[in-house]
C-alpha positions as CSV (number, residue, x, y, z in Angstrom):
1,X,0.1,-0.2,-0.1
2,X,1.5,3.4,-1.4
3,X,2.2,6.0,1.6
4,X,-0.4,8.9,1.8
5,X,0.6,12.1,0.2
6,X,2.3,14.7,2.7
7,X,-1.0,17.3,2.7
8,X,-2.7,14.2,3.4
9,X,-0.7,13.1,6.0
10,X,-1.2,16.7,7.4
11,X,-4.8,16.7,7.4
12,X,-4.9,12.7,9.8
13,X,-7.7,12.8,12.1
14,X,-9.6,11.5,14.7
15,X,-13.2,12.2,15.0
16,X,-14.6,13.0,19.0
17,X,-18.1,13.2,18.0
18,X,-20.0,15.5,15.2
19,X,-17.7,18.8,16.3
20,X,-14.3,17.3,17.7
21,X,-11.3,16.3,15.3
22,X,-7.8,15.3,16.7
23,X,-4.5,15.6,15.0
24,X,-1.2,16.1,15.0
25,X,1.8,18.5,13.5
26,X,3.6,16.6,11.2
27,X,7.2,16.8,10.4
28,X,6.9,17.3,6.6
29,X,5.4,21.3,7.4
30,X,7.9,22.7,9.5
31,X,8.3,26.2,9.5
32,X,10.8,28.7,10.8
33,X,8.2,28.5,13.8
34,X,5.9,25.9,14.2
35,X,4.2,24.2,11.3
36,X,3.4,26.1,8.1
37,X,0.6,28.8,8.1
38,X,-1.5,27.3,5.2
39,X,-1.3,23.7,6.9
40,X,-2.9,24.7,9.6
41,X,-5.6,27.1,7.9
42,X,-6.2,23.9,5.8
43,X,-7.0,21.8,9.3
44,X,-9.5,24.3,10.7
45,X,-11.0,24.6,7.4
46,X,-11.1,20.8,7.9
47,X,-13.3,20.9,10.9
48,X,-16.3,22.2,8.7
49,X,-15.4,19.6,5.4
50,X,-15.7,16.8,7.6
51,X,-18.6,18.0,9.5
52,X,-21.5,15.7,8.5
53,X,-23.9,18.7,9.3
54,X,-22.0,20.9,6.2
55,X,-24.1,22.7,3.7
56,X,-22.8,23.4,0.7
57,X,-19.5,24.3,-0.3
58,X,-16.9,27.0,1.3
59,X,-17.3,30.9,-0.1
60,X,-15.6,32.4,2.7
61,X,-13.1,31.4,5.5
62,X,-11.0,33.5,7.6
63,X,-8.5,32.2,10.3
64,X,-6.8,33.8,13.1
65,X,-3.4,33.0,14.1
66,X,-3.8,33.8,18.1
67,X,-0.4,31.9,19.2
68,X,2.1,29.6,17.8
69,X,1.3,25.7,17.4
70,X,3.6,23.7,18.9
71,X,4.5,20.1,18.3
72,X,2.1,17.9,19.0
73,X,-2.0,16.6,19.5
74,X,-4.1,19.7,18.9
75,X,-8.3,19.4,18.2
76,X,-10.6,21.6,16.0
77,X,-14.0,22.5,16.9
78,X,-16.3,23.4,14.0
79,X,-19.6,24.5,14.9
80,X,-22.6,25.7,12.8
81,X,-23.4,28.8,14.6
82,X,-26.8,29.5,11.8
83,X,-28.1,27.5,9.2
84,X,-30.1,29.5,6.3
85,X,-31.8,27.9,3.6
86,X,-28.9,28.3,1.1
87,X,-26.0,29.4,3.5
88,X,-24.1,28.2,6.7
89,X,-22.1,30.4,9.1
90,X,-19.4,28.5,10.9
91,X,-17.1,29.1,14.2
92,X,-14.2,27.0,14.3
93,X,-11.8,26.9,17.3
94,X,-8.2,25.3,17.0
95,X,-7.0,24.2,20.6
96,X,-3.6,22.8,22.1
97,X,-3.7,22.5,26.0
98,X,-6.5,23.8,26.5
99,X,-5.6,27.0,25.0
100,X,-6.6,28.7,22.0
101,X,-4.1,29.0,19.4
102,X,-6.7,29.7,15.9
103,X,-9.6,31.3,16.0
104,X,-11.5,30.8,12.7
105,X,-15.0,31.6,11.0
106,X,-16.4,30.0,7.3
107,X,-19.3,30.2,5.3
108,X,-20.4,27.4,3.5
109,X,-23.3,27.8,0.5
110,X,-25.1,26.0,-2.0
111,X,-24.4,27.7,-5.5
112,X,-26.9,29.0,-7.7
113,X,-27.0,29.0,-11.7
114,X,-26.9,33.0,-12.3
115,X,-25.2,34.9,-14.6
116,X,-21.2,35.2,-14.1
117,X,-18.1,37.7,-14.7
118,X,-14.8,37.6,-13.8
119,X,-13.1,41.1,-14.0
120,X,-9.8,40.2,-12.4
121,X,-8.0,39.5,-15.9
122,X,-5.2,36.4,-15.2
123,X,-1.9,38.2,-16.8
124,X,-0.1,37.2,-19.8
125,X,2.5,34.9,-18.8
126,X,4.8,32.1,-19.7
127,X,3.9,28.4,-19.7
128,X,4.9,26.6,-16.7
129,X,7.1,24.3,-18.8
130,X,8.9,27.9,-19.8
131,X,9.8,28.7,-16.3
132,X,12.2,26.6,-14.9
133,X,12.1,25.9,-10.7
134,X,15.1,27.7,-8.4
135,X,17.8,26.5,-8.2
136,X,18.6,27.2,-4.5
137,X,17.3,24.8,-1.8
138,X,14.3,25.5,0.3
139,X,15.3,26.7,3.9
140,X,12.2,25.5,5.7
141,X,10.6,22.2,5.3
142,X,6.9,23.3,4.1
143,X,8.4,24.8,0.6
144,X,9.5,21.3,-0.4
145,X,5.8,20.0,0.0
146,X,5.2,22.6,-3.7
147,X,6.9,22.8,-7.0
148,X,7.5,26.6,-7.5
149,X,8.0,28.4,-10.8
150,X,8.4,32.1,-10.3
151,X,8.2,34.2,-13.1
152,X,9.1,37.0,-11.1
153,X,9.3,38.2,-8.0
154,X,11.6,35.8,-6.0
155,X,13.8,37.6,-2.9
156,X,17.2,37.3,-3.3
157,X,18.0,36.3,0.1
158,X,21.0,38.8,0.1
159,X,19.6,40.6,2.8
160,X,21.4,44.2,1.2
161,X,18.5,46.5,2.3
162,X,18.2,47.9,-1.1
163,X,14.5,48.5,-2.2
164,X,13.3,46.4,-4.7
165,X,10.9,49.0,-5.9
166,X,7.7,46.7,-5.9
167,X,6.6,43.6,-3.8
168,X,4.5,41.7,-6.9
169,X,5.8,38.2,-7.0
170,X,4.3,36.0,-9.7
171,X,4.7,32.1,-10.0
172,X,3.4,28.9,-11.5
173,X,2.5,26.8,-8.3
174,X,1.3,22.9,-7.6
175,X,1.4,20.6,-4.8
176,X,5.2,18.4,-4.8
177,X,4.5,15.4,-5.7
178,X,1.0,16.2,-7.6
179,X,-2.2,16.0,-6.0
180,X,-5.7,16.7,-7.0
181,X,-6.6,20.2,-6.1
182,X,-9.8,20.6,-3.3
183,X,-11.3,22.7,-1.0
184,X,-8.7,22.2,1.6
185,X,-5.7,22.2,-0.2
186,X,-6.2,25.0,-2.3
187,X,-6.5,27.5,1.5
188,X,-3.1,26.1,2.0
189,X,-1.3,27.1,-1.5
190,X,-3.3,30.6,-0.6
191,X,-0.2,30.8,1.9
192,X,2.7,30.4,-0.1
193,X,3.8,34.1,-0.8
194,X,6.4,34.7,0.7
195,X,6.1,38.0,3.2
196,X,6.0,41.2,0.6
197,X,8.2,42.9,3.1
198,X,11.0,40.5,2.5
199,X,10.8,41.4,-1.0
200,X,10.2,44.8,-0.6
201,X,12.9,45.9,1.4
202,X,15.5,43.2,0.9
203,X,15.9,43.1,5.0
204,X,14.8,40.5,7.3
205,X,12.8,41.3,9.9
206,X,10.5,38.8,12.4
207,X,7.0,38.7,11.5
208,X,4.1,36.6,11.3
209,X,0.1,36.5,10.2
210,X,-2.3,37.5,11.9
211,X,-5.0,36.9,10.2
212,X,-5.9,35.6,6.5
213,X,-9.4,35.7,4.4
214,X,-10.1,33.4,1.5
215,X,-12.5,33.6,-1.3
216,X,-13.8,30.9,-2.9
217,X,-14.6,31.5,-6.8
218,X,-15.0,28.2,-8.1
219,X,-17.4,25.3,-7.3
220,X,-16.1,21.9,-6.3
221,X,-16.2,20.7,-10.3
222,X,-13.9,23.5,-11.4
223,X,-11.6,22.2,-8.9
224,X,-12.0,18.4,-9.8
225,X,-11.6,19.5,-13.8
226,X,-8.1,21.7,-12.4
227,X,-6.9,18.3,-11.1
228,X,-3.4,18.3,-10.8
229,X,-2.2,21.2,-13.3
230,X,-0.7,24.8,-12.0
231,X,-2.4,27.3,-10.8
232,X,-1.0,30.9,-11.1
233,X,-0.8,32.9,-8.0
234,X,-0.1,36.7,-7.8
235,X,0.3,38.5,-4.5
236,X,1.5,42.4,-3.9
237,X,1.8,44.3,-0.7
238,X,-0.6,47.6,-0.1
239,X,0.4,49.2,3.0
240,X,3.3,48.7,5.7
241,X,3.4,50.5,8.5
242,X,3.3,50.9,12.5
243,X,4.8,47.5,12.7
244,X,1.9,45.8,10.1
245,X,1.6,45.3,6.7
246,X,-1.2,43.4,4.3
247,X,-0.8,41.6,0.9
248,X,-3.7,40.8,-1.8
249,X,-3.3,37.8,-3.7
250,X,-5.4,35.3,-6.7
251,X,-4.9,32.1,-7.8
252,X,-5.9,30.7,-11.2
253,X,-5.8,27.7,-12.9
254,X,-4.2,26.9,-16.4
255,X,-7.2,27.7,-17.9
256,X,-7.5,31.0,-16.7
257,X,-10.3,30.5,-14.2
258,X,-9.8,33.0,-11.2
259,X,-9.9,30.3,-8.2
260,X,-9.8,32.2,-4.7
261,X,-8.4,35.8,-3.9
262,X,-7.0,36.1,-0.8
263,X,-6.1,38.9,1.9
264,X,-3.1,39.0,4.6
265,X,-2.0,41.0,7.4
266,X,0.9,40.6,9.4
267,X,3.2,41.8,12.1
268,X,6.4,43.3,11.7
269,X,9.1,43.8,14.6
270,X,12.5,46.4,13.8
């Protein structure tokens, strides 16, 4: 029997009733401190995705990182706060040792066929096969879980303090090894963008994500159609100062379908 995909290993849970899932951190997803935040977000959302009372698919998800997740066991509790005819509102708490390390909210919905238009256009970029994978080995473990092909905006890591003049990054990305896309893995991929302040300032500063919101623009069948293909990611910072900065980002599939838009807020220290 083949070993489970690293992402599915990270989402391995034991159920305790309808509302609570118990899991453990996984070394394959290690970050500088604690696990990769994208996996933590996916684990929190999985509490909703795996809930027997779930109505529809995710349309909005916000996770607030209250504390660093320590190595070891944790639990995720997802509670449907209100269920309407076609929408459902969720509250989610991730705990370790009885204390909250992350809180989240989600909205799921039964989507209807309506008029549709996407104003955010996928930029014209080279095909994934025409963009090389960086030759420098990743510094942290979780980066190895993704195949990233940077078109522009890969920070040099030289930390020379030179203003880069912008914080735009564009890259092709998919799971490594490839894995069919679903809502949990799409949530994790929404967090693959390196902090914009490192790119803009070329200076290493301690930082961390405080909150991340993901808006899902695709249905489950469109994720199945995307399969193991690449996603085009684009991220840009918006404002830096007073110890905080944010960025927005988008992920399209190779067919040009906008799958998600996401927004993050970081703190940083001088």
